[in-house]
N, C-alpha and C positions, 0 to 999 in steps of 0.2 A: 504493499499499500504506499503510495506516498501524497505526503502533503503536503500541502500548495498554502499560500501565504494568500492573502487576497491583494495586497501589494503586487505579490509574482504576479501574478493572476496578470494584474491591470497591465503590470509592462510589459507582458509578454502579449497581450491582446492590442494594445500598440505597438508593439511593434513588429507583429504579424500582418495588422491592417498597411507599418509603412513599406513595409515590406511589397504589399498586395500592388499598393501605387506606384511604388517604382521602380518593378515592373513594366508599368505602362508608357515610360516613357525613355527613349533611348538615347544615344545621342548617336547615331547611328543615322537617323531622320536628318537630314539635309537644314532645315531649317534651325533645328533646333544645336547642332555645330556649328553654325554659324554666332547663335546667341552665344552657346557655352568660350568660344574663339570671343567675342567681341572684347574685351576687357574691363574693368568695372564704369569706367565710363556708359558701357551700352547699358548697362546689367540695372541702375534705375532708373525712373522715367517719372518725373510730375513727383518726387520725392520729395516731403519734408522734414526737420528734425524732430524726430520723438521726444513726445514731454516726459520728464524724472518718472518711473511707475510707469507708462502705457504698458508695455510689452515685460513683463515683472517676469514671466516663465521666459526671457531671450538669456541666454547664456556667451561668455567669450572664451571661449577656449584655446589654453596654450596645450597643446604636445610636445613632446622633447624624443630625442632619439641617439641612439648609441653614438654615431657621429659627429653630434653636438648640432644638428640643422631644430628647427625649432618652426614650427606650422602654427599660423594664429587662425584661429576659424569661430564657427557660431556656433549655436546649438539649442534645444528648447527640453525644458526642465519638466521631463517625466513625471517622475513622484521627488518627493526628497533627497531619495539615494539616488538615483537612476536621470542619464542624461541622451539625449536622440543628438546624434550628426550626422556625419558624415564619414563614411570608409576613408575618403583619399584626405583624410586629418585626420588619419589615425596609423596610417601605412603609408611609409618615407616612397614616394614614387617611383623612385629611379630601382633601387633595389627589393621595393616589397617588405622593408622592413618595418613592424611593427613595433607604436610610440616605446618609449620605458615609461614614461609617466608624462606628468603632466596637472595641470592648476584648471581649476571653474571660476571665474569669477562673475558673481550675481549682482543684479543691482548697480547694473554700471550704466549710467550717463554719456563720462567724459573718458574714453580708456586714458589719455593724456595724463590723467591725474589721478592721484586716493581720493576717494569721497567717502563718507560718512553711510553710505545708504551701503557696499561691497562688503560681500562674503569672498570669501579666497580658500576656496577648496581643491584639496588633493584628492585625486580621483589615484582610483589601482587597478579592478579590474576590465578588460579591454574587450570588447566583442564588435566583433564584424564580421557582415552576412560570409556566408561563407563563396553567394557564387560572383562577391561580386569581385572585378574586373578591367583594370585600368585602362588596359586597350583600347574598351568601348562605352568607360564609363557605364556600366550598367552594374543595378545592384547595390549604387553608390551609398551606403548604410551603416550604420554602426550607433553600438552605447555604450558609456562607459558606466561606473560604478562607484559614486564617491563616496571615500574613505571614513567621511565624518556626515550625517545628512542637511541638506541644506535646510537654514531657518524661511517660513514662506511668512513673508511681512508686504509690503506695499509695495514697493519696489521690484 
């Protein structure tokens, strides 16, 4: 008999749903490929600065690799213990090396300064979709488990 907690079941259901959606779009489609390669300026249309606390589940993710490389990405807080992100932030693209460790920043409005609203939490285990394929950017999804639980607040 397997005992699965309610939180684990929620994480599993969100992960499965995300996997199902990630399989719907592939960069093999030329229209998607041009958007993927268009650079940061081509990704934001009619954007505006978010208000502090407007997106409390958005996180900044720093991943560190054995070779000294550091990746800066975003993610979404699924539960107090889990963050959903993309696989290419957790696997060093050129050598398929999985991140050794990292830090999640919550409550960030301005990345250039430390703010009272910020939480900094190290992450432990990393899970990347087994079908992740860098060459065609398929199944580009992963989760990380926080070493200590995040505190939910208005930021």
